[in-house]
N, C-alpha and C positions, 0 to 999 in steps of 0.2 A: 469958418464955422460961425452961423450966427448964434449972436447972443444970449439969444430964447430957448436957443439950445443947451447952452451951460449953465452951470450951480456954479453961483458968484456966494451968493449970504453966509454965511458960517452956522444963522439958522439953519438953513437947508444942508447943510453938507453932515447937522449933527443926527437928523433923522436921517439923514439916509444910512452912515455909521450905525445908531440905532437897528437901527434893520435889516442889517448888515448886505445892504447893496452894493458891492462892489468886487474887485478881481483886482489882485496883486500877483507879482512878482518883485526881484531885487530892485528894480531900476525906480518903479513908478508904482503908480492906486489909480483906477481910471471906477468911482464912484461912477451909480446912472441911480436915474429916479422915472418911474415909471409913472402915466399921466393917464388923461382920457384925451390927448390928443393923439396927433397920427404921428409922432413924432416923442425921444424921450428926451433926459436930461442928462447933459454929463458934467462929472468936473473931477478935473486931473488933478497928481499932486505927484512930482520928481521929486528922487531923493537928494539929496541932499551932498551921498557920498559919491553922484553922478558931476555933482559940477557944482560946484561951491557961489560962483557964481549967479546970484540971479538973473540977472541976463539972458544967462546959456540954460538955466532953469525954463526959461517963458518961452526963450529958442527952443524948445526940445519939445513942452506943451504945443508947442502952436502947430508944429508939424505933425504930433498925433491928435493933433484938434482936425485936421485938414483930412487928414487920414480915413479918418476916423468917420468924418461927415462925408466921405468921399463916396462909403462903401456902407454907408448910418442902415441902407433896407435891410445888408443880410444879418445886422447885428439884432438891428429890431424888431424881426422874425423868431433867431435862435434863442432871443430871451421870451 
């Protein structure tokens, strides 16, 4: 997924959390930010309960980003 589609800065995460723009389950949280562009921005947080290793959690996030990127048009229409 391109970097422009990701939420990286802690200030952006704080704004999203304050606006309650997220989906969550026991394994991870997907944060999203609507904007005036033709795409939304996403951030993912994976629980340490799933994998203790940072490397493994980052790999999970990468896989989720890739799957969401491939089907992004479906998700944007629903939001």
